N, C-alpha and C positions, 0 to 999 in steps of 0.2 A: 095391940100388934103394931110393930114398926111399919113405916110406909112401904108399900109393895110396888108402887109406881112413882117415877119422877119424870116430869116433862123436861125436855132439853133446856127450856127457859129457866129451870131451877137447878141445873146441874153445872158444876165447875170442876176444875182439875183436882180439887181437894176431895172429890167424891169417889176416888178410885176404889176405896174399900167397899163402897156401896154399889157402884155400877160398873166397876172394872175400868181398865185403862182406855179402852176404845170408846166407850160411851162417855166417860169423863172428859176425854179430849173433844169429842163432838159437842158436848154441852158447853165446854169452855169456849170453843171457837164460835159456836152459835151466839153466845152471849157477848163475847169480847171482840170478835172480828167481823161480824156481819155489818157493824156500823162503819167499818173501814172498807167495805165493798166486797168482802169474801162471801160467796154464796154457800151456805150450808143448808141442806134439806132439813126441815123441821122434823121432830119426832119425840119419842118418849122411851123410857127404859124400865124394865123390871129390875128390882133391887136384889142385892145379895140376901137381904132379910127374907124376901119372898122365896128365894131358892132354899135357904136353910129351913124355912117353915114347911115347904113342900116335902123336904127329906124327912123332917122330924114327924110330921103328921102321919107319915106312912112307915115310920121306923126304918128308913132306908139308910141313914147315915152309918150306923154301925155295921149294917150288912155290906155296904160298899167297902168299909175298912177291912172287913173279913175277907172279901173277895181279893182285895189288893195284897193281902198278906201272902196269898198263894202265888204271886207273880215270881217267875224265875228271873231274878235280877242280874244274873250273870250272862246267860245266853238269850234271854227273852224268848225262849222257845214256845211258851204258852201265851204270849202277848195277845194274839188275836182272840183266843178263847176267853181270857180274862176281860178284855175290852168288851166283847159281845155280851158277856154276863152282866157287866156293870151297866151297859146301855139299856139292855132289856129290863133290868130292874127299875130303871127310871121310867121307861116308856110305858110299862104296864099299869102304872098308877095314875089316876085322874087328878086334875087340878081341883082345888076346892071351889065351890060356887063363888066365894068371896073374891078369890084371885082371878077367876075367869071373868067375873063381872067388872073388876077393876081394869083388866086389859081391854075389854070391849068398850068400856066407857071412855078410856083414853084414846082408843082408836077412833071412836065417833067424834070426840073433841078435835082430833087431828084432821079428820077428813071433811067435816062439815056435813053438807047435805047428802052426799053419796059416798059409799066406801071407795076409796082410792087404793091403787096398788101400792104396796110397801115393800121395803127390803127389811128382812129380819136377820139381825147379825148377833152372833155370840160375842160376849165380852167378859173374859175371866178376870177375877179381881186381882190376879198377879200379872195381868197382861200389859204389854207395851211399856215395860220397865226399861231403864237405861241399858241393862245388860241381857235382856231377854225379850225378843220381839213377839214370840208365840205366833209368828206369821203362818197362817194356813192351818193351825192346829185344830181349830174348832169350826163348826159349820155356819154357813150363811145361806139363806133362802131368799130368792128374788122374785119379784112380781107376784107377791102374795096378796090376794084380794078376798075379802069376806071374813066374817067372824070365825067360822069353824076352821077355815084354812089357816087363819092367823094363830089360833090356839094350838093347832097341830104343829105348826112351825116353831112356836115358842118351846113346846115340849121337846121337839127334836134338837133344838139348840141346847136345852138342859142336858140331854143325853150325850151331846157331842163333847161335853167336858171329859168324857171317857173314850174318845176315839183312840185307836191304837197309837197313833202318832202323838196325841196329846199326853197320853200316859208315859210314853218313852221320853218325850221332851222334858216333862217334869222330873223324871228320874235322872236324866242327864244334867239338869240344872239344879237339882237338889231341893226342889219344892216338895212340901208335904201335901199329898193329894187331898187329905181330909180338911185342909185349911183353906182350900181354894173354892170359891163359889162362882156361879155362872150368872151373869146379868145378860139380859137380851135387849138389844136396841131395835126399836121399830121406827123406821125412817121413811118418809115419803119417797116413793120410787122415782128415780131419774130414768127416763126412757132412753138409756144409752143403747139399747138393742136397736133403736132406730137412728142412733147417732154414733158416738164413739166414746171410748173410755181408755183409762190408762193409769200409770203410776208415775211417781216422781221422787227424786232424792234431792235434798238441798245441799248435798255435797256429791262430788263424783264418786260413785260407789266402789270403784276398784282401788283407786289410789287414796281416797279420802281428801282429795284436793277440795278446799272449801270455798273457792271463788267461783265455782260453777254449779249450776242446777241442771240435772238430767231429767228430762221428761220423755216418757215412752207412751205410745198410743196405738190402738187398733180400732178397726170398725167393729161396732157392736159391743157386746158385753166384755168386760175386762178379764174374765176368767181365761180367755185365750192367752193373755200375757202371763197370768199367774201360773198356768199349767205349762207354759212354754210351747203351746201348740203352733203358734205362728210367730214369725219374726216381725216385730213391731217397727214403726217409725221411731226415730230417736232424735231428740233436739237438745243441744247443749246451750245453755244461756249463761252469759257472763254477768255475775252479780254487780261488780262496779259499774258496768254499762247500764244495767237495770236501774241502779240508784241515780246515775247521772242523767238518765233520759236519752242516751244514745242507743242506736240499734244494737241490742245485746245478744242476738242469736249468732253464735260463733260457729255452729256446726249443725247441719241437718242431714240425716241419713234416712233414705226411703226404704222401709221394710217391705217384704213381699205381701204380707197381710192376705194370704191366700184364702183364709176362711173368715167368716163373720158369724159370731154367735148371736142367735136371736131366740125369742121364745117360740116354742113349738105350737102353742095355741093360746087362745084367750080364755081358756077354762080356768076354774078356780085354782087347781093345782098345776099350773103351767110348768112345763119342763122346758129345757133348752136344747137346741140343736145347732150344729154348724152347717152353714150353707157356703157354697163357693162365692167368693168375692168377685164381682165383675172385673174384667181386666182394666177397664178405665178407672175403677176405684182403687185398684192395687197401685196404679201409677200416680195416685193423688195423695198428698199428705193429709192425714186426718185432721190437722189443725192449720188454720191460717197463721201467718206471722203475728197478727194482732191477738189471736187467741193464745198462742204460745207465750207472748209477753204477758198477757193477763194472768195466765196460770202461774207463770214464774213470779210475778209480783205477789200473788197470793201466797205462794210457797215461801217467799222471802218474809212476808208479814207473819206467817205461821212460825217460821224459824226465829224471827226476832221476838215474837211473843213468848215462845218457850225457852229462848236463849240456848238452843242446842240444835244440832242437825236433825232433820226430820225426814221421815218416809211417808209420802202422802199417796192417796188414791183420788182420782178425779173422774168426772163423767160429764158428757155433753148430751143433753136431752135433744133427741132428733125431732121432737114435736115442736118444742118452743125455741130450740137453738141456744138454750142457756147453758152455761158452764157451772159446775158445782164441784166443791170439795166434799168427798163422801167419807174420808177417813184420814187421820194423821197420827203417826206414832213416832217415838224417838228412833233414830237410826242407831243400831246396836253394835256395829262392827268397829267403825273408826272412832266413834265418840269416846270409847274407853281405852284406845291404844295410845302408847307413848310414841309420838311422832318422831322422836329423836332416834329411836331404835329401828334400824332397817336391816332386814336380812336379804342379801343379794344372792340370787341364783344365776349361775352362768353355765350354759352348755359348753363342753370342751371339744365337742366334735359335731359333725353334721351327719344327717341320715336321710333316708327316704321319707317324704311326707305322705302319710296315709290319709289325713283329713285335717281340716282347720276350721276354726270358728271363733266365737267370742271368748276371750280368756277371762276367767274369774279368779282373782288372786294373782300372785306372782311366783308361785312355786313351780318346781319341776318334780315329777314323780315317775319312777320306773316301776312297772307292775305287769300283771297278767290281765288281759282283757276278758271280761265276762259279759257276753251278749245276753241281754234279758229283754223279754217283752212285758213282764209285769213283776212287781216285787215278790209275788208268790213263788216265783221261780228261783229266788235268791236263797241258796243254801251254802253252807261252808264258806262264808265270807272271811277274808283275811285282810290284814292291814295293807297288803300289796295288791288287793283286788281293785281293778279299775272297771267300774260299771260302764257299759256301752248300751244305750237304749234310745228309743225314739224320743221320749219326753219324760220328764219327772214331775209327778204331782205330789200333793201332801201325803198320799198313802205310802210313798217311798221313804218318808223321813226317818222312821225307826232304823232303816238300814244304813243311812248315809254316814253315820258316825263310825261305822265299822269298816269302811272302805278307804282305799288310798286315793281314789280319784273318780271323777264323774265325766262322762262324755255323752252328749245328746245330739240328735239330729236337729231338734227344734228348740226354740227359745232364745230370748234376748238377755241383755244385761240385767233386766229387772224381772225376769221370770222367777217363779218360786224356786227352781233349781239353783239359780244364781244367788238368790237371797240366802237360802239355807246353807249353800256351800261356803259363802263368805262367813256366815256366823259360826260354822263349824271349823273353819280353817282348812277345808278340803279343797284341793285344786280342782277346777272344773273347766271344761270347754263346751259351751252350749251353742246350738244353732249351726252345727257342722253341715247339716243337709244330708250327707251320705255316709256318716260314720259307720252305721250298722252294715253297710254294704262293702266298705273298703277295709274294715278291721276284722280280722279273723278271731273267732272265739278261742280263748286259751293262749293266744300268742303274746309274747312279751312286747310291750310298747313303752315309749317314753312320752309322757304328757308334759308339755312345756307351756307354762303361762308367763315365762320370764322374758318374752320378746315384744312387750307392748300389749295393745288391746286385742291383737290377734293371737290366738293360741294354736299350737301345732301338735299333732300326734305323729310321732316318728316310729318307724319300724325298728324293733329291737331295743336293746338296752344301751342308751348313749351315756357316756361319762359326763358328769356335771359336778360342779362345786357350789358350796354355799358358804357365805361369810356374814357374820353379824357385825354391823357397823353402828357405833353410837355417835351420831352427828354432834352431840353436845360436847364431845371430846376434841372436836376438830376446830382449830383456831384459824380464822381466815387471815391471810397475809395482807400486807399493805398494798402490794401489787395485786390488781384485780384478777380473780380466777373465773373464767367464763366457760360456757359450753360451746362446742361445735355441734349443731343439731341439724337433722334432716327430716326425721320421722315424727309427725304430730302425735302418733299413737303413744309415744313414750313421754311426752312433754309433762303431763300432769304429775306422774310419779317422780320424774327427775327434778321437778321443781322443789322437792323436799331436801335435796342434796345441798350442802353449803355451796353457794355460788354467787356471782355478781351479775348474772344475766347470761345472755347469749351473744357471743362475739361473732358468730357466723351461723346464720340460718341458710342452709343450702336449698334454694328454691327448686333445683333440678329434681330432687327426690320427689317432691310433691307433684311436679309435672309428670314425671315418669310413672309413679305409682297410683296417683289419684286422678289426675286429668287424663293422662295416657295419650292424648291426641296432640299433634303438632298444631300450634295456634293458627298458622296460615291455612291449614286444611279446613279449619272451621270458618275462616273468613272467605276463603276461595274454594268452597266445597266442590264446585263444578270442575275444578282443575285437578281433583284427586283422580288418579288414573287406575288404581287398583280397586277392583269391585269388592273384594273382601274388606278392604279398609273402609270403603264407603258404607258397607253394611254395619261395620262395627261403630263407625261414627254416628250413624243414624240411631243405633241402639243406645249409645251412651247419651245422646242429646235429645232423645224422643220427647222429653218433657219441656223442651225449650223451643219457643218460636224462633228466637235468635240464637243460633249455635254458639256465637261468640260469648253469650251470657253464661253458657255452661263453663267455659274456661275461667271467666272472672269469678263466678260463684265458687267453683271447686278450689281454685288456687287461693282465693281469699279465705276460705274456711280453713284450709291447711295452715296458712300463715297465721291467721287469727288465733287458732288453737295454741300455737307456741307462744305468741305474743301475750295471750291471756294467762297462760300457765306461769309466766315469769313477771307479769305486771306487778308493780310499776318499774321493775328493773329494765334496763335497756335491752332490746333485741334488735340485732343488726341483720337485716335480710340482704343477701347478695342477689343482685339481679341475675338473670339466667346466664350461665356460662357453659352451655353445651358446646362441644365442637360440632362441626358439620356432620361428621359421621354418626355422632350420638343423636343429633336432631333428626337425622334421616331415619333412625330406628323408631321414632315415635309413630303412632298410627297416622297414616296419610302424609308422612314427612318427606318421602323420597323426591317427589316432583319439586319441592321447594328448597332443596339443599344442593349446592354445587359439590362436585367431587373434587377433593383436594389430595395432593400427595402427602402433605404434612398438616393435618387439621390442627395439631397442637399449636402451630404458629400461624394459622390461617384466619378464617372468618369466624372470630369468636369474640365474646365480651363486648366492650363498648362499640366496636366498629359495626356491630349488627344493628344497634338501636336506631341509627339514623339512616341506614341503608334502605333503599327502595325494596330490597329483597325481604326485609324483616320488620321495617318500622311499624307496620300495622299490627304485627304480632306483639311488638314491644308495647304498643298502646294498650293491649289487653293486660300485660303485666302491670303497667302503671295503674290501670283501672282497678285491678285487684288490690294493689297496695293502698290506693286512695280510699277504697271501700273500708279496708281494715283501719286506717288511721282516721279518716274524716267521718265515716258513717258509723263505724263501730266504736270509735273513740279511743282506740288503742294507740295513743300518741307516743307510747314508749318504743314504737317501731321506728327504726332508722334504716336508711337505704345505703347500700354499698355498690359502687360501680366496679366491675372486674375488668382486668386486662385493658386498661386505658393507656394507650401507647404514647399519646402526646397531650400537652396542655390544651392545645386547640381542640382536640377530640373531646377532652373533658368538658370544655365549655359548650361544645355542640350537644353533648349528651344532656347537660343541665338545661339547655334551651328546649330540647325536645321533651324532656320530663316536664318542664313548666307548661309546654303546649298541651301536655296530657294531664294537667291538673295537679302536678307534684312540683310546686315551687319551693325551692330551698328557703327556709326561714318562715314560711307560712305554716301556721298551726304547729310551730316548733319543729318543723321537719329539718333534720340534719342529713346531709349526704356525705358519705365517706367514699374513699377509693382504696382499692387494693394496691399495695406496693409489691409488685411481682415481676416488674420489668426493670432492667437497669436504668432506663430513661426516667422512671418514677423516682429513683434515688438521686440521679445526677441533677434532675430539675426539681428536686423536692421542694425547694422554696417557692417555686412557681405553682406547683400542685397545691401547696398549702394555702395559697392565696384564693383558690376557688373551691376547695373541699373543706369540710368541717373536721375530718379526721382520717387517719390512715389505719390500715390493717395489713401487716406483712404476710404475704402468702409465701412461706419459706420454700415450698416445693418448686413453684414456678421460678421464683427469684434465684434459687440455687441452680436450676437447670439452665437458665439463661445466662447466669454469671459464668458457669463452668462449661457451657456449650454441650451439655449432655441431655439427651432425650431420656427423661426419667422413666419412660415406659420401655426402654430398650433393655432386653435381657442381656445383651452382650456388654453394654456400658454401665449397667445398673450398679456394679460394685464400686464405681468411681463417684456415684452420686452421694454427697455427704454435706449436710447443712453445717457441719462443724469445720468444714474446710475453710482455711484462712480467708480466701477471697470472698466466700459467701458471708462469713462473719463480718468482714469489713463493710460489705454492702448493707447489712442489717444495722450495724453500729452507726453508719453514716445516716441512714434513714431515721433512726431514733434521735440522733443528735439534731438533725434538721427539724424534726417535729417539736422537740423541746424548745429549740430556739424560736420557733414560730408559734409556740403555745398551742399546738395542735395535738390532740390525743392520738396515741399510736398503740396498737396492740399487735400480737402475733398469733396466728392460728396454725397449729401443727403438732405433730407427735413428739418431736425432738425434746422439748422441755420436760416431758414425763419420762421418756426413754433414757435421756442422758442428763444426770444432775448437773454436770459441768456446763451444759447448754443453758439450763435455768440460771446458773450462777452468772453466766455471761450476760443474759438478758436483764437480770436484776441489777447487775453492776452498771449497765448502760442506762438504766432508768426507764425501762419500758413501762407503760401504764397498765397494760393487761396482757394476759396470756389465755388463749382459749384451747380447750381440750375436748377430745371425743369423750363421751360419757364413761367409757370403761377406763379412761386414763385420768379423769378429773382428780380423784382423791390422791393418787400418786403424784400428780402434778402439783397439787396444793402442798403436799409434803416437801417436794423438791424446792418450791418457791420459799417456803418457810425456812428451810435450811440455808438457802442462798441468801435470804435477808439477814439471818443471824450472822453468817460469815461476813457480809458487807458491813453490818453494824460494828462487828468486832474489829474489822480492818479500817473502819472510818470511811468506807467508799460508797455507802448507800445514798443514792440520790432520791430526794422526795418524789415518789412516783405518782402521787395523786394530788 
C-alpha cells in the first residue's frame, strides 16, 4: 500500500497530487521558509492514496459517480439532495484499523508527551491552483484534541469533498468529481481565539496593484473575516519600502471588530461562539506596527518563493504572543488577467444613495434587489438579481454565479464574499452596515463599484457606459502626460493607465474627506466654540493622546497612498490652497478663519503658511509630508507652493518649510510653485532662481489676467483660457522656464477639451500636461496629434 501519512517535513510543492495544494504549500513553506524566519505550525497530512483506498475498500467510488450522474446540471435544483447523499455515503463507513493507527501514531509524534489541540483542514488535490482557489469549499475543524475527536474530524473532512458548494464549484470550473481526492492536514493549533488572526494578499486585491500588501485582522478566530461577520482592521504595506527598510505602512484602517470568535468550551468537541468585543479592544488595532511589518516581510518571502501573488492566512497565539502563517495559496483573480485590457465603467447621472460600503471590482450593475436571510430562500434567481443580505458564507457559493450583484451589511475586502465575488467577476459591495434596512425588496437599484474603493447603491436605474481600453495600443507622447488626482481610493487602479506620474495632487480633498477637521482646531481645541464640533473632534481623535498627531497620520496616509501607487514616478503634492470660506467649513474651523468679501483673492496659498493665524497648522502639513518622504521613503514626492504672490513671499515659505524639516535639496526634495498670478509670469526669472519647477494653474492665471471671477455666473461666459492675453501669459511663462532650464507643466481641462490648446502648449515646448482621470486618454491623444503636427511643420521643441 502507498504511504497514507506524510509529515510536513517530507512534503514539498511537488506533492500536490498526493496531499493537495493547501498541504503541499504548508509543507513547502515549513521546509523552505522557516529557516528564513517564517513561522509555520508543524503538522502532517493524510494522502490522496489513503482517500482512494478508503473509497475502494468500501466500494464507494462507483457509488459516488452514480449519485453525481443524477445531478441537475442546468438549474442545480437537486444539489442539496445530491450533496447530502454523497456525504452520508462517506460518513457511514469506518476507517480501517491500519489507517486509524497511522493517524494516531503521527498525532502522537507531533504532540510529544500529551495530546495538543490541532487544526484539521481539508486539502483537495485540485486545490489552490493558479486559476481556482477553492476558497471555503471544504471544511476545517479547529481546536480538535484527542484520538477519537481527531478521527471524527478527518472523516468529516473527507465528506466535505461533497459539500453543495464544492460540487457546484467543480461543475463551474470543469473539474471531474471522480478525479479529485481529499487530503487532510493536521496542524498544531495556534490559539488565535485568545489572540487575533486574519488574511493577507501580496497584491492589492481590487486593482491588482502589485507594489502593496493588504493585511486584514480581527480579534479571535479568523472565521469572522471569512464569513464577513465583522469589519476587520486593514493595513496596506508598501513593498519597496519593506525591501529598503523604511517605514512601509502607508495606510491603516480601524475596523469595528464588534465580535470576537472564541471556543465555547475546553471539551473534546469544542465549538465556537461569538462574544461581544470590549469597547477598548474595538478601538485598538489587532497588530502593532512591528507585527504588521513582520507579517508583511513573511508575505513577501512567500511571494518571492512562489514567484506569484499569494493569498495567505495568519494567526497570533494569544498564549505565547507568537505570529504564524497558517496557509498560503496562489491569488487567482489578477494573476491570470491581461493588465493591458481595462474596462472602464462610468455613471452618466447621479441618484439618491441608499447605502455604501467596500467596493469589490469596478463594475456597475442595474438590477432588482432581492433581500434574503439565507441561501435557502433564494428561488427564481436571474442575471439581474442583486442579492441583499446580512453576510455571505460559503453556503451561498452555488447561488453567486447566477446573480448580477451582491450587497452585504457585514464584511471587509478580504471576506469570503469579496474573494468569491472577485473570482466570479460579480460586482459586490460589502460591509454596508445597513443595506438590508435601506434597500427595499424587489426595487430597482444601481450598484456602482466604479468610484474607487467605496461602492454605492443608488435608487432606481441610472444610466452608465462601459468602454474596453487596450493600454498596449496607446503610445505615450514626448510631452509628459500626468494625472491631476485628489482621491487616494482611486490611486492603485489609475496607476495602470499610461501616465508619467501625478502633476497635481490636491491635498484639500484628503483634508476634507479623510481628516475632516481644521488643523488649528486640533492645536487649539479649547478655542473651538461649537459644542457639536468639539464632540465630533473628540470622536475622530479618541485614539490619540496628541490630537495634532491625528492630522499628521491621516494626511500622510492619504498622500502616501498616491505616492506609492505611482512610485517611482514623480508625484507633486500642492500644499493646502483652501480659501477662508472653505477652511471655515471644516469641523471646528469657524473661529480660526477671518470673514472676507472676496476669498478668491484673499488669505489663501503661500500667505497663510507664515502667518500667525495659520503657521502652526502649516507645520502639521509639513510634518505629514516629511513623514511620507523621510520616514516612509517615498522620495518621489515633490512639493508645490500655491498662490505665491511675490518672490520675497516664496523665500519666506521656503524658510518656514526648512524650519519644519522640509529643506529644499535635502533627501532630493524639490519644491515647485504654481504659476497662476501675473506676477509669477512677469518675475518668472526671479521665481526660477528659488524654485525647482513651475506648474501653470490655467484657471487662476486666466481669471487674474482677464479680471474675471471664474466662479461668477454672470461673467462666466467670458472666461476662456484660449483668449489671446491668457495664451500670451502662458507662452511667456514657458519661454522663461526653458531659458532658465526649469521644468514647467500645466494642470487643467483645456488641453483635453480643445485640441488647438494642446497644439499651442506643445508648440511652445511645455514639459508636461496634467489631466483629470476622465480626460487623461483624450489628452494623450490630443498631445500625440499636436506633436505630429509640430514635427511635420518643423516647430517641435525638445520638450524633455
